[in-house]
C-alpha positions as CSV (number, residue, x, y, z in Angstrom):
1,M,111.7,21.1,76.7
2,S,110.1,18.3,74.7
3,A,109.4,18.6,71.0
4,V,105.7,17.6,71.8
5,L,105.2,20.4,74.2
6,R,104.4,23.9,73.1
7,P,107.7,25.9,73.3
8,S,108.0,28.8,75.6
9,V,109.4,32.3,74.9
10,E,112.7,31.3,76.5
11,D,112.9,28.3,74.1
12,L,112.5,30.6,71.1
13,R,115.0,33.1,72.5
14,L,117.6,30.3,72.9
15,I,117.0,29.0,69.4
16,G,117.1,32.5,67.9
17,F,120.4,33.3,69.6
18,Y,122.2,30.3,68.2
19,L,120.6,30.8,64.8
20,G,122.0,34.4,64.9
21,R,125.5,33.0,65.5
22,V,125.2,30.9,62.4
23,L,124.1,34.0,60.4
24,T,127.0,36.0,61.7
25,G,129.4,33.2,60.5
26,L,127.8,33.3,57.1
27,G,128.1,37.1,57.0
28,L,131.8,36.9,57.7
29,L,132.2,34.2,55.1
30,M,130.7,36.6,52.5
31,L,133.4,39.2,53.4
32,V,136.2,36.8,52.4
33,P,135.9,37.3,48.6
34,L,135.6,41.1,48.9
35,P,139.4,41.9,48.5
36,L,139.5,39.7,45.4
37,A,136.5,41.5,44.0
38,A,138.1,44.9,44.7
39,V,141.4,44.0,43.1
40,L,139.7,42.6,40.0
41,R,137.2,45.5,39.9
42,E,134.2,43.1,40.0
43,W,131.9,45.8,41.3
44,N,128.7,44.0,40.7
45,A,129.9,40.9,42.7
46,L,131.4,43.2,45.4
47,S,128.1,45.1,46.0
48,A,126.1,41.8,46.0
49,L,128.4,40.3,48.6
50,L,128.4,43.5,50.7
51,L,124.6,43.5,50.7
52,G,124.4,39.8,51.7
53,A,127.0,40.3,54.4
54,G,125.2,43.4,55.8
55,I,121.9,41.5,56.1
56,A,123.5,38.4,57.7
57,L,125.6,40.4,60.1
58,T,122.7,42.7,61.1
59,L,120.5,39.7,61.9
60,G,123.3,38.1,63.8
61,A,124.0,41.3,65.8
62,L,120.3,41.7,66.6
63,A,120.0,38.1,67.8
64,D,123.2,38.5,69.9
65,A,121.9,41.7,71.5
66,H,118.3,40.7,72.2
67,L,118.0,36.9,72.4
68,R,120.6,35.8,74.9
69,S,119.3,33.2,77.2
70,R,120.6,31.4,80.3
71,R,118.7,28.2,79.4
72,Q,120.7,25.1,78.8
73,L,120.6,23.9,75.2
74,G,118.7,20.6,75.1
75,W,118.5,17.9,72.4
76,S,115.3,19.2,70.9
77,H,116.7,22.7,70.9
78,G,119.8,21.5,69.1
79,M,117.8,19.7,66.4
80,V,115.6,22.7,65.7
81,V,118.6,25.1,65.6
82,V,120.4,22.8,63.1
83,A,117.4,22.4,60.8
84,L,116.7,26.2,60.9
85,A,120.4,27.0,60.4
86,W,120.5,25.1,57.2
87,I,117.1,26.3,55.9
88,V,117.5,30.0,56.9
89,G,121.2,29.9,56.2
90,S,120.5,28.8,52.6
91,A,118.0,31.6,52.1
92,V,120.5,34.2,53.4
93,A,123.4,32.7,51.4
94,A,121.2,33.1,48.3
95,V,121.0,36.9,48.7
96,P,124.3,37.7,47.0
97,M,123.6,35.2,44.3
98,H,120.2,36.7,43.5
99,V,121.5,40.2,43.5
100,S,124.3,39.3,41.2
101,G,121.8,38.8,38.4
102,R,123.1,35.4,37.4
103,F,119.9,33.6,38.2
104,A,116.5,33.5,36.7
105,D,114.6,34.2,39.9
106,P,115.1,34.0,43.7
107,L,114.2,30.3,43.8
108,A,117.0,29.5,41.4
109,A,119.4,31.4,43.7
110,L,118.1,29.5,46.7
111,F,118.6,26.2,44.8
112,E,122.3,27.2,44.1
113,A,122.9,28.2,47.7
114,A,121.3,25.0,49.1
115,S,123.3,23.0,46.6
116,A,126.5,24.6,47.8
117,L,125.9,24.3,51.5
118,T,124.6,20.7,51.2
119,T,127.6,19.9,49.0
120,T,125.3,18.6,46.3
121,G,127.0,20.6,43.6
122,M,124.2,20.9,41.0
123,S,124.0,24.3,39.4
124,V,121.3,26.4,37.7
125,I,123.6,29.5,37.2
126,N,123.5,31.3,33.9
127,D,126.8,31.5,32.0
128,L,129.0,29.9,34.5
129,D,132.1,30.1,32.2
130,H,132.1,33.9,32.6
131,L,131.2,34.1,36.3
132,E,133.2,36.7,38.3
133,A,136.2,35.1,40.2
134,S,135.0,36.5,43.5
135,M,131.5,35.2,43.1
136,N,132.9,31.8,42.1
137,L,135.1,31.8,45.2
138,Y,132.0,32.6,47.3
139,R,130.2,29.5,45.8
140,H,133.2,27.3,46.7
141,L,133.6,28.7,50.2
142,L,130.0,27.8,50.9
143,Q,130.8,24.3,49.8
144,I,133.8,23.8,52.1
145,A,131.8,25.4,55.0
146,G,128.9,23.1,54.3
147,G,131.0,20.0,53.9
148,L,132.8,20.6,57.2
149,G,129.5,21.5,58.9
150,I,129.0,25.3,59.0
151,L,127.1,25.3,62.2
152,I,129.8,23.4,64.1
153,V,132.6,25.6,62.6
154,V,130.8,28.8,63.5
155,L,130.0,27.7,67.0
156,A,133.5,26.4,67.6
157,L,134.7,29.9,66.8
158,F,132.1,31.9,68.7
159,S,131.2,29.7,71.6
160,A,133.0,28.3,74.6
161,G,130.1,26.2,75.8
162,G,131.4,22.7,75.2
163,S,128.2,20.8,76.2
164,R,126.1,23.1,74.1
165,V,128.3,22.7,71.0
166,S,128.3,19.0,71.7
167,T,124.5,18.9,71.4
168,L,124.6,20.7,68.1
169,Y,127.5,18.5,66.8
170,V,125.4,15.4,67.1
171,S,122.3,17.2,65.9
172,E,124.1,18.0,62.6
173,A,124.4,14.3,61.8
174,R,128.0,14.2,63.2
175,D,128.1,11.2,65.5
176,E,131.8,10.6,65.8
177,R,133.6,12.7,68.4
178,I,137.3,12.4,67.6
179,L,138.8,14.2,70.5
180,P,137.5,14.6,74.1
181,N,135.5,17.8,73.3
182,V,133.9,19.2,70.2
183,L,135.9,22.4,70.1
184,R,139.1,20.4,69.9
185,T,137.5,18.1,67.3
186,S,136.5,21.1,65.2
187,R,140.0,22.5,65.3
188,F,141.5,19.1,64.4
189,I,139.1,19.0,61.4
190,A,140.3,22.5,60.4
191,R,144.0,21.4,60.7
192,V,143.3,18.4,58.4
193,T,141.6,20.7,55.9
194,V,144.4,23.2,55.9
195,A,147.0,20.4,55.5
196,F,145.2,18.8,52.6
197,G,144.4,22.3,51.2
198,V,148.1,23.3,51.0
199,A,149.2,19.9,49.5
200,G,146.2,19.5,47.2
201,T,146.2,23.1,45.9
202,T,149.9,23.0,45.2
203,A,149.6,19.7,43.3
204,L,146.6,20.9,41.3
205,A,148.4,24.2,40.4
206,V,151.4,22.3,39.1
207,A,149.2,19.9,37.1
208,L,147.3,22.8,35.6
209,L,150.5,24.7,34.7
210,A,151.7,21.6,33.0
211,A,148.4,21.4,31.1
212,G,149.0,24.9,29.7
213,F,147.2,27.2,32.2
214,G,148.6,30.6,33.0
215,P,149.8,31.2,36.6
216,W,146.7,33.2,37.7
217,R,144.2,30.8,36.1
218,A,146.1,27.8,37.5
219,V,145.9,29.1,41.1
220,E,142.2,30.1,40.7
221,H,141.2,26.8,39.3
222,A,143.4,24.9,41.8
223,V,141.8,26.6,44.8
224,S,138.3,26.0,43.5
225,L,138.9,22.4,42.6
226,F,140.3,21.7,46.0
227,F,137.3,23.3,47.8
228,S,134.8,21.4,45.7
229,S,136.7,18.1,45.8
230,F,137.6,17.9,49.5
231,S,134.2,19.1,50.5
232,T,132.8,16.5,48.1
233,G,130.6,19.3,46.7
234,G,131.5,19.2,43.0
235,F,130.9,22.8,41.9
236,S,133.1,23.6,38.9
237,V,134.6,26.8,37.5
238,M,133.5,25.6,34.0
239,Q,130.1,24.6,32.8
240,S,131.6,21.3,31.4
241,S,133.1,20.3,34.8
242,M,136.3,18.2,34.6
243,I,135.8,17.7,30.8
244,A,137.1,21.2,30.2
245,Y,140.7,20.3,31.4
246,H,141.5,17.4,29.2
247,A,144.3,16.6,31.7
248,P,144.8,13.1,33.2
249,A,147.2,14.5,35.8
250,V,144.5,16.9,37.1
251,E,142.0,14.1,37.2
252,V,144.4,11.9,39.3
253,V,145.0,14.7,41.9
254,V,141.2,15.5,42.1
255,L,140.5,11.7,42.5
256,L,142.9,11.5,45.4
257,I,141.3,14.6,47.1
258,M,137.8,13.2,46.6
259,F,138.9,10.0,48.2
260,A,140.3,11.8,51.2
261,G,137.1,13.8,51.5
262,M,134.9,10.8,51.7
263,L,136.9,9.3,54.6
264,S,135.7,10.0,58.2
265,F,137.7,12.5,60.2
266,G,138.0,9.9,62.9
267,L,139.9,7.7,60.4
268,H,142.1,10.7,59.4
269,H,142.9,11.2,63.1
270,A,143.9,7.5,63.4
271,V,146.2,7.8,60.4
272,W,147.7,11.0,61.8
273,R,148.6,9.4,65.1
274,G,150.1,6.4,63.3
275,D,147.4,3.8,63.9
276,V,147.3,2.5,60.4
277,A,145.7,-0.8,61.6
278,E,142.5,1.2,62.3
279,V,142.1,1.6,58.5
280,R,142.0,-2.2,58.2
281,R,139.7,-2.8,61.2
282,H,137.2,0.0,60.6
283,V,133.8,-1.4,59.5
284,E,133.3,1.4,56.9
285,T,136.6,0.9,55.1
286,R,135.8,-2.8,54.9
287,T,132.4,-2.1,53.6
288,L,133.6,0.5,51.1
289,A,136.3,-1.8,49.9
290,L,133.9,-4.7,49.3
291,V,131.1,-2.6,47.8
292,G,133.4,-0.4,45.8
293,T,135.2,-3.3,44.3
294,S,132.0,-5.0,43.4
295,L,130.6,-1.9,41.8
296,L,133.8,-1.2,39.9
297,V,133.6,-4.8,38.4
298,L,130.0,-4.3,37.5
299,L,130.7,-0.9,36.0
300,T,133.7,-2.2,34.0
301,V,131.7,-5.1,32.7
302,G,128.9,-2.7,31.7
303,L,131.2,-0.4,29.9
304,V,132.9,-3.3,28.1
305,R,129.6,-4.6,26.9
306,S,128.4,-1.2,25.8
307,G,131.5,-0.7,23.7
308,T,131.6,3.0,24.4
309,Y,135.4,3.1,25.0
310,G,137.9,1.4,22.9
311,D,140.6,0.5,25.4
312,V,141.2,-0.4,29.0
313,T,142.9,2.9,29.8
314,A,139.8,4.9,28.7
315,I,137.5,2.6,30.6
316,L,139.5,3.0,33.8
317,R,140.0,6.7,33.3
318,R,136.3,7.4,32.7
319,G,134.8,4.6,34.8
320,L,137.0,4.7,38.0
321,F,137.0,8.5,38.2
322,T,133.2,8.6,37.9
323,L,132.7,5.8,40.4
324,V,134.9,7.6,43.0
325,S,133.1,10.9,42.2
326,A,129.7,9.1,42.8
327,T,130.8,7.2,46.0
328,S,132.4,10.3,47.5
329,S,129.2,12.3,46.5
330,T,131.4,14.9,44.8
331,G,129.8,14.9,41.4
332,H,132.7,15.9,39.2
333,Q,132.1,14.7,35.7
334,V,134.5,13.6,33.0
335,N,131.6,12.5,30.8
336,A,128.7,14.5,29.3
337,G,125.6,14.0,31.4
338,D,123.5,12.4,28.7
339,T,126.1,9.7,27.9
340,Y,125.4,7.8,31.2
341,L,122.0,6.7,29.8
342,S,122.6,6.9,26.1
343,D,126.1,5.3,25.8
344,W,126.8,3.4,29.0
345,G,124.3,0.6,28.6
346,V,122.4,-0.8,31.6
347,L,124.9,-2.3,34.1
348,A,127.2,0.8,34.3
349,P,124.5,3.3,35.2
350,A,123.0,0.8,37.7
351,A,126.4,0.6,39.4
352,L,126.6,4.4,39.4
353,V,123.2,4.7,41.0
354,G,124.2,2.2,43.7
355,A,127.4,4.1,44.4
356,M,125.5,7.4,44.7
357,A,122.9,5.9,47.1
358,I,125.5,4.4,49.4
359,G,127.9,7.4,49.5
360,G,131.0,7.7,51.7
361,M,131.8,7.4,55.4
362,A,129.9,8.8,58.3
363,S,131.4,11.9,59.9
364,S,133.0,12.9,56.6
365,T,132.2,15.6,54.1
366,A,130.4,13.0,51.9
367,G,126.7,12.5,51.4
368,G,124.6,9.5,50.8
369,I,123.2,6.8,53.1
370,K,126.7,6.2,54.4
371,A,128.7,3.0,54.4
372,L,128.3,2.7,58.2
373,R,124.5,2.4,58.0
374,V,124.7,-0.1,55.1
375,A,127.1,-2.2,57.2
376,L,125.0,-2.0,60.3
377,A,121.8,-2.9,58.4
378,V,123.5,-6.0,56.9
379,K,124.9,-7.0,60.3
380,A,121.5,-6.6,61.9
381,V,120.0,-9.0,59.3
382,V,122.8,-11.5,59.8
383,H,122.3,-11.2,63.6
384,D,118.6,-12.1,63.3
385,I,119.3,-15.0,61.0
386,R,121.9,-16.4,63.5
387,R,119.5,-15.9,66.4
388,F,116.8,-18.0,64.6
389,L,119.2,-20.7,63.6
390,L,120.8,-21.2,67.0
391,P,119.2,-22.7,70.1
392,E,116.9,-20.5,72.1
393,S,119.4,-20.6,75.0
394,A,122.2,-19.3,72.8
395,V,123.4,-15.7,73.4
396,V,124.0,-14.0,70.0
397,V,126.4,-11.0,70.1
398,T,127.3,-9.0,67.0
399,T,130.1,-6.5,67.0
400,Y,131.5,-3.9,64.7
401,H,134.7,-1.7,64.8
402,V,134.6,2.1,64.7
403,G,137.5,3.4,66.7
404,R,137.0,0.5,69.0
405,R,135.1,-2.7,69.2
406,R,131.4,-2.0,69.8
407,I,128.4,-4.2,70.4
408,L,125.5,-3.9,67.8
409,R,122.6,-2.9,70.0
410,P,118.9,-2.9,68.9
411,D,118.6,0.8,69.0
412,V,121.7,1.4,66.9
413,S,120.6,-1.1,64.2
414,R,117.0,0.3,64.3
415,A,118.3,3.9,63.8
416,A,120.5,2.9,60.9
417,T,117.7,1.0,59.2
418,T,115.2,3.8,59.7
419,V,117.4,6.4,58.1
420,L,118.3,4.1,55.3
421,L,114.6,3.6,54.6
422,L,114.0,7.3,54.8
423,Y,116.6,7.8,52.1
424,V,114.9,5.2,49.9
425,V,111.5,7.0,50.4
426,S,113.2,10.3,49.5
427,F,114.6,8.8,46.3
428,L,111.2,7.3,45.3
429,L,109.3,10.5,46.0
430,G,111.8,12.5,44.0
431,T,111.5,10.1,41.2
432,M,107.7,10.3,41.1
433,V,107.8,14.1,41.1
434,A,110.4,14.2,38.4
435,L,108.2,11.9,36.2
436,T,105.7,14.7,36.0
437,Y,108.4,16.8,34.2
438,G,107.7,16.0,30.6
439,G,110.1,13.9,28.5
440,L,111.7,11.9,31.4
441,D,111.4,8.1,31.8
442,V,111.7,6.2,35.0
443,T,115.5,5.6,34.6
444,Q,116.2,9.3,34.1
445,A,114.0,10.4,37.0
446,L,115.4,7.8,39.4
447,F,119.0,8.7,38.5
448,E,118.5,12.4,39.1
449,A,116.4,11.8,42.3
450,V,119.1,9.6,43.8
451,S,121.8,12.1,42.8
452,V,120.0,15.0,44.4
453,G,118.7,13.2,47.5
454,A,122.1,11.7,48.3
455,N,123.8,15.1,47.7
456,I,125.9,13.7,44.8
457,G,125.5,16.2,42.0
458,I,126.0,14.1,38.9
459,S,123.3,15.2,36.5
460,I,122.0,13.7,33.3
461,G,120.8,17.1,32.2
462,V,117.5,17.5,34.2
463,V,119.0,20.1,36.5
464,Q,119.8,23.1,34.4
465,P,118.9,26.8,34.1
466,G,115.2,27.2,33.3
467,M,114.1,23.9,34.9
468,P,110.5,24.1,36.4
469,S,110.3,26.0,39.6
470,W,108.3,23.3,41.4
471,L,110.9,20.7,40.5
472,Q,113.6,23.1,41.9
473,L,111.7,23.4,45.1
474,V,111.3,19.6,45.5
475,Y,115.0,19.1,44.9
476,V,115.9,21.8,47.5
477,V,113.9,19.9,50.0
478,Q,115.6,16.6,49.0
479,M,119.0,18.2,49.3
480,L,118.3,19.6,52.8
481,L,116.8,16.3,54.0
482,G,119.7,14.3,52.7
483,R,122.3,16.6,54.2
484,L,120.6,16.7,57.6
485,E,119.8,13.0,57.4
486,F,116.1,13.6,58.1
487,V,116.1,13.6,62.0
488,A,116.6,17.3,62.6
489,V,114.0,18.3,60.0
490,L,111.4,15.9,61.4
491,V,112.0,17.3,64.9
492,L,111.5,20.8,63.4
493,V,108.2,19.7,61.8
494,G,107.1,18.3,65.2
495,Y,108.2,21.5,66.9
496,L,106.1,23.6,64.4
497,L,103.1,21.4,64.8
498,S,103.2,22.0,68.6
499,F,102.2,25.6,67.9
500,V,98.9,24.6,66.4
501,R,98.2,21.6,68.6
502,T,95.1,22.2,70.8
503,P,96.1,21.8,74.5
504,R,94.2,19.2,76.4
505,R,91.8,20.4,79.0
506,R,92.4,19.1,82.4
507,R,89.5,17.2,84.0
508,R,87.9,18.7,87.0
509,P,88.0,16.5,90.0
510,S,84.6,15.0,90.7
């Protein structure tokens, strides 16, 4: 099936079947916090989660019973399934949030669910500081599922069709297959997550106990902080994010977890098997090292010039943490949102916007344009310059290293540049829309648009409970486009247009 052809009933059955699998996975995820809600007698949260799980599991069961198809899953099918999975999945995931009564309207609940699944981490919840522990766990579970790729995780558990899962793996903006098949790759990702989870949660619990937290609160916050940091989502248990802890040890552990989250799982696999040299050769680690160092210098100079902090320790603590939070697309904040524009001067916020736009590594939990695309775009420009400077008979070959040495081909550089430009367009459109929100200048609108569109989550105060509904909707679209890296959504649009396209009439033979 081609996306330009009108889909058949069998095409729709196949898409609906796999979408049902995703909804089943979401329904099971909603059941996870139920024991906690029962133990803590959080009946409102328990009933909300039960209702959401019932809807998701019912839809999944109906799809499984009535939409099975023998058709092979093609690339266009995969793209449409992925786009619908994230759009419909966000709507279904919003049901318990809306029923809980913590949100102003259904659109606010949808914003929260999309922010969780896309690992953006911006929140419009009312009274976060007193949110039920089970509902808070649900929000963070959505983040870790979205960061790892909920569609891939679900299908790895419920499907044995390797080639079909492989199609969806690539469609979900995952272009690095670590092991020979996608099921083994998904299980390796799960093992990495569990290993970091045990180590990270333990370290965070110890740091929180040392900071004066009681055992229960230390464990609760440690689990939530790990989920939001490794998924690079950035949701917090407290309205004031990391500021609430006032604990440098907690910040150090969170910083290390964020750093691990923004590295590709392919790089994790290389380190696990002892190939440390891959870290040095990998084009993205080189790019992040160069760009990150440059941005850190720029940010430090900006903070020194602004005079906001009185000593080097404060500058490094506030500046370095925020830079890693921005680059990894986590969005944890150790500064009040309005200080970025009111107290940081000009250079430091500019460095922060650059870090948010670039993001982490491809095939990681991080958002943003990705260091790989930036590296490939730069290499493509250098390649063209060399080609023009050398004799016409010269053969110019440009290579890059990702797992192995690869030749930079025109289609690869073109794809990287196209997605990069689409991100820029998204940032600009988000900025222009936000400017219609009274009281914002260009700097504020651009900062928030980049943070939303790159799935970062650092806010200067525009995103908050009570923000205009139309701006929430625009930001939801930006978050989904950024997480899916545009291609799957554009294929879905073409697919939908095929329903209204007037078929061409065949000419009669003369």
